[in-house]
C-alpha atoms as an extended CHARMM CRD file, in Angstrom:
* protein
*
       295  EXT
         1         1  MET       CA              6.4410000000       25.8230000000       -1.9710000000  PROA      1               0.0000000000
         2         2  LYS       CA              6.1720000000       23.4940000000       -4.9600000000  PROA      2               0.0000000000
         3         3  TYR       CA              7.6250000000       20.0180000000       -4.4040000000  PROA      3               0.0000000000
         4         4  VAL       CA              8.1010000000       17.3760000000       -7.0980000000  PROA      4               0.0000000000
         5         5  LEU       CA              8.1990000000       13.9180000000       -5.6200000000  PROA      5               0.0000000000
         6         6  ALA       CA              9.5020000000       10.6870000000       -7.1650000000  PROA      6               0.0000000000
         7         7  GLY       CA              8.7760000000        7.5590000000       -5.1270000000  PROA      7               0.0000000000
         8         8  SER       CA              5.5270000000        8.8510000000       -3.7720000000  PROA      8               0.0000000000
         9         9  SER       CA              3.9360000000        5.3580000000       -3.6000000000  PROA      9               0.0000000000
        10        10  GLY       CA              6.4170000000        4.0410000000       -0.9980000000  PROA      10              0.0000000000
        11        11  PHE       CA              6.0430000000        4.3590000000        2.7570000000  PROA      11              0.0000000000
        12        12  LEU       CA              8.2530000000        7.4640000000        3.0640000000  PROA      12              0.0000000000
        13        13  GLY       CA              6.8290000000        9.0620000000       -0.0800000000  PROA      13              0.0000000000
        14        14  LYS       CA              3.2390000000        8.7240000000        1.1660000000  PROA      14              0.0000000000
        15        15  ALA       CA              4.1770000000       10.0940000000        4.5880000000  PROA      15              0.0000000000
        16        16  LEU       CA              6.0620000000       13.0680000000        3.0530000000  PROA      16              0.0000000000
        17        17  ALA       CA              3.2790000000       13.9220000000        0.6310000000  PROA      17              0.0000000000
        18        18  ARG       CA              0.7190000000       13.9260000000        3.4630000000  PROA      18              0.0000000000
        19        19  ASP       CA              2.9300000000       16.0820000000        5.5800000000  PROA      19              0.0000000000
        20        20  LEU       CA              3.5810000000       18.6290000000        2.8650000000  PROA      20              0.0000000000
        21        21  LEU       CA             -0.0340000000       18.8840000000        1.7460000000  PROA      21              0.0000000000
        22        22  ALA       CA             -1.1980000000       19.2970000000        5.3450000000  PROA      22              0.0000000000
        23        23  ASP       CA              1.0160000000       22.4200000000        5.5340000000  PROA      23              0.0000000000
        24        24  GLY       CA             -0.3530000000       23.8520000000        2.3390000000  PROA      24              0.0000000000
        25        25  HSD       CA              2.5090000000       23.0200000000       -0.0120000000  PROA      25              0.0000000000
        26        26  GLN       CA              1.9180000000       21.9150000000       -3.5930000000  PROA      26              0.0000000000
        27        27  VAL       CA              3.0230000000       18.4040000000       -4.3750000000  PROA      27              0.0000000000
        28        28  THR       CA              3.4650000000       16.9740000000       -7.8910000000  PROA      28              0.0000000000
        29        29  ARG       CA              3.9360000000       13.2230000000       -8.0250000000  PROA      29              0.0000000000
        30        30  LEU       CA              6.0120000000       11.5410000000      -10.7360000000  PROA      30              0.0000000000
        31        31  VAL       CA              4.3230000000        8.2560000000      -11.7290000000  PROA      31              0.0000000000
        32        32  ARG       CA              5.1430000000        5.5460000000      -14.2930000000  PROA      32              0.0000000000
        33        33  ARG       CA              1.5100000000        4.8490000000      -15.2150000000  PROA      33              0.0000000000
        34        34  GLU       CA             -1.0710000000        6.9880000000      -16.8860000000  PROA      34              0.0000000000
        35        35  PRO       CA             -1.7390000000       10.0120000000      -14.5630000000  PROA      35              0.0000000000
        36        36  SER       CA             -5.0730000000        9.8250000000      -12.7980000000  PROA      36              0.0000000000
        37        37  GLN       CA             -5.1540000000       13.3880000000      -11.3850000000  PROA      37              0.0000000000
        38        38  PRO       CA             -3.7640000000       16.8400000000      -12.2740000000  PROA      38              0.0000000000
        39        39  SER       CA             -1.0620000000       16.5710000000       -9.5920000000  PROA      39              0.0000000000
        40        40  GLU       CA              0.5540000000       13.5700000000      -11.3150000000  PROA      40              0.0000000000
        41        41  VAL       CA              3.0940000000       13.6100000000      -14.1730000000  PROA      41              0.0000000000
        42        42  ARG       CA              4.1740000000       10.5620000000      -16.0690000000  PROA      42              0.0000000000
        43        43  TRP       CA              7.8530000000        9.6910000000      -16.4740000000  PROA      43              0.0000000000
        44        44  ASP       CA              9.9410000000        6.7230000000      -17.5800000000  PROA      44              0.0000000000
        45        45  PRO       CA             13.2010000000        6.7430000000      -15.6560000000  PROA      45              0.0000000000
        46        46  ALA       CA             14.2900000000        3.4090000000      -17.1170000000  PROA      46              0.0000000000
        47        47  ARG       CA             14.4780000000        5.1940000000      -20.4790000000  PROA      47              0.0000000000
        48        48  GLY       CA             15.5990000000        8.4930000000      -19.0070000000  PROA      48              0.0000000000
        49        49  GLN       CA             12.3420000000       10.2140000000      -20.0810000000  PROA      49              0.0000000000
        50        50  LEU       CA             10.9810000000       13.1860000000      -18.1700000000  PROA      50              0.0000000000
        51        51  ASP       CA              9.7260000000       16.3870000000      -19.7910000000  PROA      51              0.0000000000
        52        52  PRO       CA             11.6130000000       19.2090000000      -17.9850000000  PROA      52              0.0000000000
        53        53  SER       CA              8.5080000000       21.4830000000      -18.4640000000  PROA      53              0.0000000000
        54        54  ALA       CA              6.7450000000       19.2920000000      -15.8670000000  PROA      54              0.0000000000
        55        55  LEU       CA              9.1850000000       20.6550000000      -13.3410000000  PROA      55              0.0000000000
        56        56  ASP       CA              8.7010000000       24.3160000000      -14.1270000000  PROA      56              0.0000000000
        57        57  ASN       CA              8.5050000000       26.5800000000      -11.0590000000  PROA      57              0.0000000000
        58        58  ALA       CA              9.4220000000       23.6800000000       -8.7870000000  PROA      58              0.0000000000
        59        59  ASP       CA             11.1700000000       24.7260000000       -5.6000000000  PROA      59              0.0000000000
        60        60  VAL       CA             12.2620000000       21.2560000000       -4.4370000000  PROA      60              0.0000000000
        61        61  LEU       CA             12.7870000000       17.9750000000       -6.3110000000  PROA      61              0.0000000000
        62        62  ILE       CA             12.9170000000       14.8780000000       -4.1140000000  PROA      62              0.0000000000
        63        63  ASN       CA             13.7600000000       11.3750000000       -5.2150000000  PROA      63              0.0000000000
        64        64  LEU       CA             12.7190000000        8.5300000000       -2.8100000000  PROA      64              0.0000000000
        65        65  ALA       CA             12.4310000000        5.8080000000       -5.4840000000  PROA      65              0.0000000000
        66        66  GLY       CA             14.2680000000        2.5090000000       -5.1100000000  PROA      66              0.0000000000
        67        67  ALA       CA             13.6850000000       -1.1900000000       -4.9130000000  PROA      67              0.0000000000
        68        68  ASN       CA             13.3110000000       -2.5870000000       -1.3730000000  PROA      68              0.0000000000
        69        69  ILE       CA             16.6490000000       -3.8450000000       -0.0420000000  PROA      69              0.0000000000
        70        70  GLY       CA             15.0780000000       -6.1680000000        2.5210000000  PROA      70              0.0000000000
        71        71  ARG       CA             14.9180000000       -9.3080000000        0.3970000000  PROA      71              0.0000000000
        72        72  PRO       CA             17.5320000000      -11.7640000000       -0.9580000000  PROA      72              0.0000000000
        73        73  TRP       CA             20.2270000000      -10.0930000000       -3.0280000000  PROA      73              0.0000000000
        74        74  THR       CA             20.3920000000      -12.3590000000       -6.0350000000  PROA      74              0.0000000000
        75        75  PRO       CA             22.5710000000      -11.1020000000       -8.9210000000  PROA      75              0.0000000000
        76        76  LYS       CA             19.4030000000      -10.0380000000      -10.7220000000  PROA      76              0.0000000000
        77        77  TYR       CA             17.9980000000       -8.2610000000       -7.6830000000  PROA      77              0.0000000000
        78        78  ARG       CA             21.2800000000       -6.5130000000       -6.9520000000  PROA      78              0.0000000000
        79        79  ASN       CA             20.9680000000       -4.9180000000      -10.3600000000  PROA      79              0.0000000000
        80        80  ALA       CA             17.3910000000       -3.8990000000       -9.5950000000  PROA      80              0.0000000000
        81        81  ILE       CA             18.4990000000       -2.2550000000       -6.2970000000  PROA      81              0.0000000000
        82        82  ARG       CA             21.2050000000       -0.3110000000       -8.1100000000  PROA      82              0.0000000000
        83        83  GLU       CA             19.3760000000        0.6470000000      -11.2710000000  PROA      83              0.0000000000
        84        84  SER       CA             16.1730000000        1.6690000000       -9.5210000000  PROA      84              0.0000000000
        85        85  ARG       CA             18.0830000000        4.2570000000       -7.6060000000  PROA      85              0.0000000000
        86        86  VAL       CA             20.5830000000        5.4320000000      -10.1840000000  PROA      86              0.0000000000
        87        87  THR       CA             18.2400000000        5.7840000000      -13.2110000000  PROA      87              0.0000000000
        88        88  THR       CA             15.6160000000        7.6860000000      -11.2380000000  PROA      88              0.0000000000
        89        89  THR       CA             18.1600000000       10.0650000000       -9.7100000000  PROA      89              0.0000000000
        90        90  ALA       CA             19.9230000000       10.5440000000      -13.0520000000  PROA      90              0.0000000000
        91        91  THR       CA             16.6730000000       11.2320000000      -14.9800000000  PROA      91              0.0000000000
        92        92  LEU       CA             15.4560000000       13.7450000000      -12.4080000000  PROA      92              0.0000000000
        93        93  ALA       CA             18.8540000000       15.4500000000      -12.1530000000  PROA      93              0.0000000000
        94        94  GLU       CA             19.2220000000       15.7880000000      -15.9420000000  PROA      94              0.0000000000
        95        95  ALA       CA             15.7420000000       17.3030000000      -16.2180000000  PROA      95              0.0000000000
        96        96  ALA       CA             16.5740000000       19.7100000000      -13.3080000000  PROA      96              0.0000000000
        97        97  ALA       CA             19.7810000000       20.8100000000      -15.1200000000  PROA      97              0.0000000000
        98        98  GLN       CA             17.5910000000       22.1730000000      -17.9660000000  PROA      98              0.0000000000
        99        99  LEU       CA             15.4330000000       24.3920000000      -15.7610000000  PROA      99              0.0000000000
       100       100  GLU       CA             15.9290000000       28.1670000000      -15.8740000000  PROA      100             0.0000000000
       101       101  ARG       CA             15.5840000000       28.4510000000      -12.0980000000  PROA      101             0.0000000000
       102       102  PRO       CA             17.5870000000       25.7080000000      -10.3160000000  PROA      102             0.0000000000
       103       103  PRO       CA             15.5180000000       23.9390000000       -7.6440000000  PROA      103             0.0000000000
       104       104  VAL       CA             16.7490000000       22.2720000000       -4.4740000000  PROA      104             0.0000000000
       105       105  PHE       CA             17.5160000000       18.6410000000       -5.3410000000  PROA      105             0.0000000000
       106       106  ILE       CA             17.1470000000       16.1040000000       -2.5180000000  PROA      106             0.0000000000
       107       107  THR       CA             17.8110000000       12.4140000000       -3.0090000000  PROA      107             0.0000000000
       108       108  GLN       CA             17.4750000000        9.5890000000       -0.4940000000  PROA      108             0.0000000000
       109       109  SER       CA             20.7110000000        7.6440000000        0.1170000000  PROA      109             0.0000000000
       110       110  GLY       CA             21.7900000000        5.1110000000        2.7420000000  PROA      110             0.0000000000
       111       111  ILE       CA             23.9120000000        4.9040000000        5.8740000000  PROA      111             0.0000000000
       112       112  GLY       CA             25.1650000000        1.5980000000        4.4060000000  PROA      112             0.0000000000
       113       113  GLY       CA             27.3910000000        3.6730000000        2.2320000000  PROA      113             0.0000000000
       114       114  TYR       CA             29.9840000000        3.8030000000        5.0280000000  PROA      114             0.0000000000
       115       115  GLY       CA             30.6710000000        0.0800000000        4.6900000000  PROA      115             0.0000000000
       116       116  LYS       CA             29.5440000000       -3.2630000000        6.1350000000  PROA      116             0.0000000000
       117       117  ASP       CA             31.0500000000       -3.0070000000        9.5650000000  PROA      117             0.0000000000
       118       118  CYS       CA             32.7700000000        0.1540000000       10.8860000000  PROA      118             0.0000000000
       119       119  GLY       CA             33.1360000000       -0.8720000000       14.5600000000  PROA      119             0.0000000000
       120       120  ASP       CA             33.3800000000        2.0350000000       16.9950000000  PROA      120             0.0000000000
       121       121  GLU       CA             34.6100000000        4.5300000000       14.3630000000  PROA      121             0.0000000000
       122       122  ILE       CA             32.5760000000        7.7300000000       14.4630000000  PROA      122             0.0000000000
       123       123  LEU       CA             31.0640000000        8.3550000000       11.0520000000  PROA      123             0.0000000000
       124       124  THR       CA             30.2970000000       11.8830000000        9.9380000000  PROA      124             0.0000000000
       125       125  GLU       CA             29.5370000000       13.2810000000        6.5390000000  PROA      125             0.0000000000
       126       126  GLU       CA             33.2450000000       13.8410000000        6.1270000000  PROA      126             0.0000000000
       127       127  SER       CA             33.9880000000       10.1080000000        6.4730000000  PROA      127             0.0000000000
       128       128  GLU       CA             34.9950000000        8.0780000000        3.3820000000  PROA      128             0.0000000000
       129       129  LEU       CA             32.4830000000        5.7260000000        1.8240000000  PROA      129             0.0000000000
       130       130  GLY       CA             33.4180000000        2.0990000000        2.5560000000  PROA      130             0.0000000000
       131       131  ASP       CA             33.3600000000       -1.3100000000        0.9400000000  PROA      131             0.0000000000
       132       132  GLY       CA             30.5300000000       -3.6900000000        0.0410000000  PROA      132             0.0000000000
       133       133  PHE       CA             27.5920000000       -3.7670000000       -2.3250000000  PROA      133             0.0000000000
       134       134  LEU       CA             25.5550000000       -0.9950000000       -0.7200000000  PROA      134             0.0000000000
       135       135  ALA       CA             28.5900000000        1.3010000000       -0.4280000000  PROA      135             0.0000000000
       136       136  ASP       CA             29.1260000000        0.8680000000       -4.1820000000  PROA      136             0.0000000000
       137       137  VAL       CA             25.4580000000        1.6180000000       -4.7960000000  PROA      137             0.0000000000
       138       138  VAL       CA             25.6170000000        4.7860000000       -2.6680000000  PROA      138             0.0000000000
       139       139  ARG       CA             28.6320000000        6.0180000000       -4.6940000000  PROA      139             0.0000000000
       140       140  VAL       CA             26.8560000000        5.8100000000       -8.0400000000  PROA      140             0.0000000000
       141       141  TRP       CA             23.4830000000        6.7720000000       -6.5410000000  PROA      141             0.0000000000
       142       142  GLU       CA             24.7290000000       10.0560000000       -5.1500000000  PROA      142             0.0000000000
       143       143  GLY       CA             26.9530000000       10.5750000000       -8.1540000000  PROA      143             0.0000000000
       144       144  ALA       CA             23.9120000000       10.3800000000      -10.4310000000  PROA      144             0.0000000000
       145       145  ALA       CA             22.8280000000       13.7890000000       -9.0720000000  PROA      145             0.0000000000
       146       146  ASP       CA             25.9010000000       15.4850000000      -10.5930000000  PROA      146             0.0000000000
       147       147  PRO       CA             24.0750000000       17.0700000000      -13.5640000000  PROA      147             0.0000000000
       148       148  ALA       CA             21.8540000000       18.9500000000      -11.1170000000  PROA      148             0.0000000000
       149       149  ARG       CA             24.7570000000       20.0220000000       -8.9920000000  PROA      149             0.0000000000
       150       150  GLU       CA             26.7630000000       21.2180000000      -12.0190000000  PROA      150             0.0000000000
       151       151  ALA       CA             23.7020000000       23.2150000000      -13.1940000000  PROA      151             0.0000000000
       152       152  GLY       CA             23.6380000000       25.1840000000       -9.9370000000  PROA      152             0.0000000000
       153       153  CYS       CA             21.1270000000       23.1720000000       -7.8990000000  PROA      153             0.0000000000
       154       154  ARG       CA             21.7660000000       22.8610000000       -4.1940000000  PROA      154             0.0000000000
       155       155  VAL       CA             22.0220000000       19.0230000000       -3.8880000000  PROA      155             0.0000000000
       156       156  VAL       CA             21.3880000000       17.0430000000       -0.6200000000  PROA      156             0.0000000000
       157       157  ALA       CA             21.8410000000       13.3090000000       -0.1700000000  PROA      157             0.0000000000
       158       158  LEU       CA             20.0870000000       11.9390000000        2.8670000000  PROA      158             0.0000000000
       159       159  ARG       CA             22.0610000000        9.0670000000        4.3020000000  PROA      159             0.0000000000
       160       160  THR       CA             19.1980000000        7.6160000000        6.3360000000  PROA      160             0.0000000000
       161       161  GLY       CA             19.2010000000        4.9360000000        8.9980000000  PROA      161             0.0000000000
       162       162  VAL       CA             16.2040000000        2.7020000000        9.7380000000  PROA      162             0.0000000000
       163       163  VAL       CA             13.0620000000        4.8990000000        9.9690000000  PROA      163             0.0000000000
       164       164  LEU       CA             10.9740000000        3.9570000000       12.9940000000  PROA      164             0.0000000000
       165       165  GLU       CA              7.2080000000        4.1180000000       12.6790000000  PROA      165             0.0000000000
       166       166  ARG       CA              4.5710000000        1.5280000000       13.5330000000  PROA      166             0.0000000000
       167       167  THR       CA              3.5260000000        0.8920000000        9.8720000000  PROA      167             0.0000000000
       168       168  ALA       CA              7.0210000000        1.1580000000        8.3200000000  PROA      168             0.0000000000
       169       169  PRO       CA              7.9290000000       -2.1720000000        6.6190000000  PROA      169             0.0000000000
       170       170  ALA       CA             11.4120000000       -2.2050000000        8.1380000000  PROA      170             0.0000000000
       171       171  PHE       CA             10.1460000000       -1.5020000000       11.6120000000  PROA      171             0.0000000000
       172       172  GLN       CA              7.4030000000       -4.1460000000       11.3250000000  PROA      172             0.0000000000
       173       173  LEU       CA             10.0280000000       -6.6720000000       10.3420000000  PROA      173             0.0000000000
       174       174  LEU       CA             12.2830000000       -5.7020000000       13.2550000000  PROA      174             0.0000000000
       175       175  SER       CA              9.5350000000       -5.7070000000       15.8410000000  PROA      175             0.0000000000
       176       176  LEU       CA              7.7570000000       -8.9090000000       14.7620000000  PROA      176             0.0000000000
       177       177  PRO       CA              9.8850000000      -11.3170000000       16.8740000000  PROA      177             0.0000000000
       178       178  PHE       CA              9.3820000000       -9.1120000000       19.9270000000  PROA      178             0.0000000000
       179       179  ARG       CA              5.6330000000       -9.0950000000       19.4410000000  PROA      179             0.0000000000
       180       180  VAL       CA              5.5020000000      -12.8850000000       19.5300000000  PROA      180             0.0000000000
       181       181  GLY       CA              7.8610000000      -13.1040000000       22.5170000000  PROA      181             0.0000000000
       182       182  VAL       CA             11.0700000000      -14.2880000000       20.8050000000  PROA      182             0.0000000000
       183       183  GLY       CA             12.8850000000      -10.9840000000       20.4220000000  PROA      183             0.0000000000
       184       184  GLY       CA             16.5440000000      -10.4400000000       21.2650000000  PROA      184             0.0000000000
       185       185  ARG       CA             19.7310000000       -8.8230000000       20.2070000000  PROA      185             0.0000000000
       186       186  LEU       CA             21.2060000000       -9.4730000000       16.7930000000  PROA      186             0.0000000000
       187       187  GLY       CA             24.7510000000      -10.9050000000       16.7800000000  PROA      187             0.0000000000
       188       188  SER       CA             26.8540000000       -9.5650000000       19.5640000000  PROA      188             0.0000000000
       189       189  GLY       CA             24.5330000000       -6.6260000000       20.1060000000  PROA      189             0.0000000000
       190       190  LYS       CA             27.5490000000       -4.3480000000       20.4940000000  PROA      190             0.0000000000
       191       191  GLN       CA             27.2290000000       -2.9200000000       16.9900000000  PROA      191             0.0000000000
       192       192  TYR       CA             25.9100000000        0.5920000000       16.5610000000  PROA      192             0.0000000000
       193       193  PHE       CA             22.4810000000        0.5450000000       14.9320000000  PROA      193             0.0000000000
       194       194  PRO       CA             21.4780000000        3.7990000000       13.1740000000  PROA      194             0.0000000000
       195       195  VAL       CA             17.8410000000        4.6590000000       13.4520000000  PROA      195             0.0000000000
       196       196  VAL       CA             15.6290000000        7.8000000000       13.3310000000  PROA      196             0.0000000000
       197       197  SER       CA             11.9540000000        8.5250000000       14.0090000000  PROA      197             0.0000000000
       198       198  LEU       CA              9.5930000000        9.2160000000       11.1620000000  PROA      198             0.0000000000
       199       199  THR       CA              8.7870000000       12.5540000000       12.6440000000  PROA      199             0.0000000000
       200       200  ASP       CA             12.4310000000       13.5880000000       12.5850000000  PROA      200             0.0000000000
       201       201  TRP       CA             12.9010000000       12.1830000000        9.0480000000  PROA      201             0.0000000000
       202       202  LEU       CA             10.0830000000       14.3490000000        7.8310000000  PROA      202             0.0000000000
       203       203  GLY       CA             11.4660000000       17.3250000000        9.7740000000  PROA      203             0.0000000000
       204       204  VAL       CA             14.9090000000       16.7630000000        8.2470000000  PROA      204             0.0000000000
       205       205  VAL       CA             13.4900000000       16.7810000000        4.6860000000  PROA      205             0.0000000000
       206       206  ARG       CA             11.7980000000       20.1360000000        5.3040000000  PROA      206             0.0000000000
       207       207  HSD       CA             14.8670000000       21.5220000000        7.0460000000  PROA      207             0.0000000000
       208       208  CYS       CA             17.0990000000       20.5480000000        4.1310000000  PROA      208             0.0000000000
       209       209  ALA       CA             14.6530000000       21.9660000000        1.6200000000  PROA      209             0.0000000000
       210       210  GLU       CA             14.3600000000       25.3190000000        3.3780000000  PROA      210             0.0000000000
       211       211  ASN       CA             17.8870000000       25.7800000000        4.7790000000  PROA      211             0.0000000000
       212       212  ASP       CA             20.4420000000       27.1410000000        2.3350000000  PROA      212             0.0000000000
       213       213  GLN       CA             23.3100000000       26.0810000000        4.6360000000  PROA      213             0.0000000000
       214       214  VAL       CA             22.6620000000       22.3660000000        3.9590000000  PROA      214             0.0000000000
       215       215  SER       CA             24.2210000000       20.6260000000        0.9630000000  PROA      215             0.0000000000
       216       216  GLY       CA             26.0330000000       17.4260000000        0.1600000000  PROA      216             0.0000000000
       217       217  PRO       CA             25.6490000000       14.2300000000        2.2660000000  PROA      217             0.0000000000
       218       218  VAL       CA             23.4880000000       14.4590000000        5.4130000000  PROA      218             0.0000000000
       219       219  ASN       CA             23.4430000000       11.7140000000        8.0220000000  PROA      219             0.0000000000
       220       220  VAL       CA             19.8180000000       11.1960000000        9.1380000000  PROA      220             0.0000000000
       221       221  THR       CA             20.3320000000        9.2680000000       12.3640000000  PROA      221             0.0000000000
       222       222  LEU       CA             19.8780000000        9.7950000000       16.1010000000  PROA      222             0.0000000000
       223       223  PRO       CA             22.2380000000       12.3480000000       17.5750000000  PROA      223             0.0000000000
       224       224  GLU       CA             22.7860000000        9.8610000000       20.4310000000  PROA      224             0.0000000000
       225       225  PRO       CA             23.9040000000        6.6590000000       18.6560000000  PROA      225             0.0000000000
       226       226  THR       CA             22.4830000000        3.4170000000       20.0750000000  PROA      226             0.0000000000
       227       227  THR       CA             23.8780000000       -0.0820000000       19.9730000000  PROA      227             0.0000000000
       228       228  ASN       CA             21.6690000000       -2.9830000000       18.9000000000  PROA      228             0.0000000000
       229       229  GLN       CA             21.7000000000       -4.2960000000       22.4760000000  PROA      229             0.0000000000
       230       230  GLU       CA             20.4980000000       -0.9390000000       23.7740000000  PROA      230             0.0000000000
       231       231  PHE       CA             17.8870000000       -0.7040000000       21.0250000000  PROA      231             0.0000000000
       232       232  THR       CA             16.7200000000       -4.2760000000       21.7380000000  PROA      232             0.0000000000
       233       233  LYS       CA             16.1890000000       -3.4600000000       25.4290000000  PROA      233             0.0000000000
       234       234  ALA       CA             14.3160000000       -0.2300000000       24.5800000000  PROA      234             0.0000000000
       235       235  LEU       CA             12.1060000000       -1.9800000000       21.9950000000  PROA      235             0.0000000000
       236       236  GLY       CA             11.2880000000       -4.8270000000       24.3540000000  PROA      236             0.0000000000
       237       237  ALA       CA             10.3790000000       -2.3200000000       27.1370000000  PROA      237             0.0000000000
       238       238  ALA       CA              8.2240000000       -0.2850000000       24.7230000000  PROA      238             0.0000000000
       239       239  LEU       CA              6.3390000000       -3.4020000000       23.6370000000  PROA      239             0.0000000000
       240       240  HSD       CA              6.3140000000       -4.9780000000       27.1320000000  PROA      240             0.0000000000
       241       241  ARG       CA              7.9220000000       -8.0860000000       25.7710000000  PROA      241             0.0000000000
       242       242  PRO       CA             11.0030000000      -10.1450000000       26.8110000000  PROA      242             0.0000000000
       243       243  THR       CA             14.3330000000       -9.8480000000       24.9610000000  PROA      243             0.0000000000
       244       244  LEU       CA             15.8500000000      -13.1780000000       25.8290000000  PROA      244             0.0000000000
       245       245  VAL       CA             16.3530000000      -14.8530000000       22.4430000000  PROA      245             0.0000000000
       246       246  PRO       CA             19.4850000000      -13.5230000000       20.7100000000  PROA      246             0.0000000000
       247       247  VAL       CA             20.0500000000      -14.3720000000       17.0340000000  PROA      247             0.0000000000
       248       248  PRO       CA             23.6330000000      -15.4260000000       16.3030000000  PROA      248             0.0000000000
       249       249  SER       CA             25.4670000000      -13.6520000000       13.4880000000  PROA      249             0.0000000000
       250       250  PHE       CA             26.0500000000      -16.8520000000       11.5360000000  PROA      250             0.0000000000
       251       251  VAL       CA             22.3090000000      -17.5200000000       11.4260000000  PROA      251             0.0000000000
       252       252  LEU       CA             21.6640000000      -14.0360000000        9.9530000000  PROA      252             0.0000000000
       253       253  THR       CA             24.4340000000      -14.3090000000        7.3880000000  PROA      253             0.0000000000
       254       254  THR       CA             23.3140000000      -17.7990000000        6.3800000000  PROA      254             0.0000000000
       255       255  VAL       CA             19.7140000000      -16.7590000000        5.9330000000  PROA      255             0.0000000000
       256       256  LEU       CA             20.1820000000      -13.1690000000        4.6400000000  PROA      256             0.0000000000
       257       257  GLY       CA             23.5540000000      -13.2110000000        2.9450000000  PROA      257             0.0000000000
       258       258  GLU       CA             25.2760000000       -9.8330000000        2.6390000000  PROA      258             0.0000000000
       259       259  PHE       CA             22.1260000000       -8.0240000000        3.6840000000  PROA      259             0.0000000000
       260       260  ALA       CA             22.7290000000       -9.3720000000        7.1900000000  PROA      260             0.0000000000
       261       261  TRP       CA             25.5140000000       -6.7640000000        7.5980000000  PROA      261             0.0000000000
       262       262  GLU       CA             22.8870000000       -4.0850000000        7.5850000000  PROA      262             0.0000000000
       263       263  LEU       CA             21.7970000000       -5.6310000000       10.8980000000  PROA      263             0.0000000000
       264       264  ILE       CA             25.0160000000       -6.9340000000       12.4770000000  PROA      264             0.0000000000
       265       265  GLY       CA             27.5170000000       -4.4420000000       10.9770000000  PROA      265             0.0000000000
       266       266  SER       CA             28.2860000000       -1.4290000000       13.1780000000  PROA      266             0.0000000000
       267       267  LYS       CA             27.7000000000        2.1260000000       11.9350000000  PROA      267             0.0000000000
       268       268  ARG       CA             28.2190000000        4.7730000000       14.5950000000  PROA      268             0.0000000000
       269       269  ALA       CA             26.9160000000        7.6290000000       12.4890000000  PROA      269             0.0000000000
       270       270  LEU       CA             26.4550000000       11.1680000000       13.7630000000  PROA      270             0.0000000000
       271       271  PRO       CA             24.2190000000       13.7600000000       12.1100000000  PROA      271             0.0000000000
       272       272  ASN       CA             26.8540000000       16.5180000000       12.2350000000  PROA      272             0.0000000000
       273       273  ALA       CA             25.5380000000       18.4470000000        9.2130000000  PROA      273             0.0000000000
       274       274  LEU       CA             22.0640000000       18.7070000000       10.7370000000  PROA      274             0.0000000000
       275       275  LEU       CA             23.3440000000       19.7260000000       14.1570000000  PROA      275             0.0000000000
       276       276  ALA       CA             25.6600000000       22.3150000000       12.5700000000  PROA      276             0.0000000000
       277       277  SER       CA             22.7030000000       23.7880000000       10.7120000000  PROA      277             0.0000000000
       278       278  SER       CA             20.6660000000       24.0220000000       13.9140000000  PROA      278             0.0000000000
       279       279  TYR       CA             18.2130000000       21.1990000000       13.3130000000  PROA      279             0.0000000000
       280       280  THR       CA             16.6710000000       20.1700000000       16.6220000000  PROA      280             0.0000000000
       281       281  PHE       CA             15.7180000000       16.5090000000       16.9520000000  PROA      281             0.0000000000
       282       282  LYS       CA             12.2700000000       15.8730000000       18.4450000000  PROA      282             0.0000000000
       283       283  HSD       CA             13.2530000000       12.3490000000       19.3170000000  PROA      283             0.0000000000
       284       284  PRO       CA             17.0360000000       12.3010000000       20.0010000000  PROA      284             0.0000000000
       285       285  THR       CA             17.1760000000        8.8970000000       21.7030000000  PROA      285             0.0000000000
       286       286  ALA       CA             16.1430000000        5.3370000000       20.9180000000  PROA      286             0.0000000000
       287       287  GLU       CA             13.6190000000        5.4490000000       23.7000000000  PROA      287             0.0000000000
       288       288  THR       CA             11.9170000000        8.6230000000       22.5400000000  PROA      288             0.0000000000
       289       289  ALA       CA             12.0500000000        7.5070000000       18.8400000000  PROA      289             0.0000000000
       290       290  LEU       CA             10.3980000000        4.2210000000       19.7730000000  PROA      290             0.0000000000
       291       291  GLU       CA              7.7910000000        5.9560000000       21.8890000000  PROA      291             0.0000000000
       292       292  SER       CA              6.9390000000        8.0900000000       18.8560000000  PROA      292             0.0000000000
       293       293  ALA       CA              6.8650000000        5.0500000000       16.5150000000  PROA      293             0.0000000000
       294       294  LEU       CA              4.4470000000        3.1660000000       18.7020000000  PROA      294             0.0000000000
       295       295  ALA       CA              2.1830000000        6.0520000000       19.6590000000  PROA      295             0.0000000000
C-alpha cells in the first residue's frame, strides 16, 4: 500500500514509517523543508499549500503532526498547539478531497477530548466531548478532516492515550522519577490513566487503514483500564524501584497549570470501536504494556 505521512519526524511518525517500510509498504513523507530524497514531498500547512498530485495513488493519508503538549500552556503556546493540529489536518483533508480515488484518511487525536476529569464514567467513542482546552482542540482538530469525509474518504480519528515505549518522550518523563527512586502516584491515584503500548498503537494504525468497518473516532487505550495507582505500582515493579513518594494534586496544578489535568484527571476510556472490529490487543494490561515498553 502507499501511505502518505505528515508528522514523520516525531516519535510516532518515525516508528510508523519504520514499521510500514519493514513490511514492504511505500511511504511518502510530507516535509516543510526542501526534500532531500524522492520519498519526500514539500508542503506548507500554515499557508494551506499542498499539491494534490503529490497524493496521487495514495491508499492511506495519515496526519501525526502537532506541537508537543507537554510544556507550559502560555496563551501563545496554546495557539501553537491548536493551529499545528488544525492547519495540518485541514490542508491534508482539502488535498484529499480533490483526488479522483478517495484514500483512507487517518488523523491523530487525543483522549483529552473527553474533558479534564470524567471520574468513573465509562468513555466510549459514543461519549460526548467534554470541557477544557484540549477538548476544544479535539473538536476543531477532528472537524478539520470534514472536507475529506465529505469527498468520500473513510476518516478515522485516533483518540490516543499515553503511548508506552522506552524512548517515547512522554514515557521518559513519566518514568524518570521512578528511575531515581522518588516515584509515586499522582494526586489521589484513583484516576483512570489511559495508556497503550507502542506495539498496539502501530497495530491499530494498520488495522484502521486496512479495515473498512472502522471509521469516526477510535479510542486507542488499554481494553482493561488502569488507575494511576495501579499503573504506578506496575511501573515501579517493572523498574524494580520504590513507589513511596506521591505527588499532591496542588503541586502538579501549580507547576503545570491546566496540563496537570492530563495526569490527575480521570478518563476511563474503552476501545469499543477496535474491539467491535475484532482488533486483538497484544498488550491488554498495564503490566504487559510496560513489559513491552521496557523490553
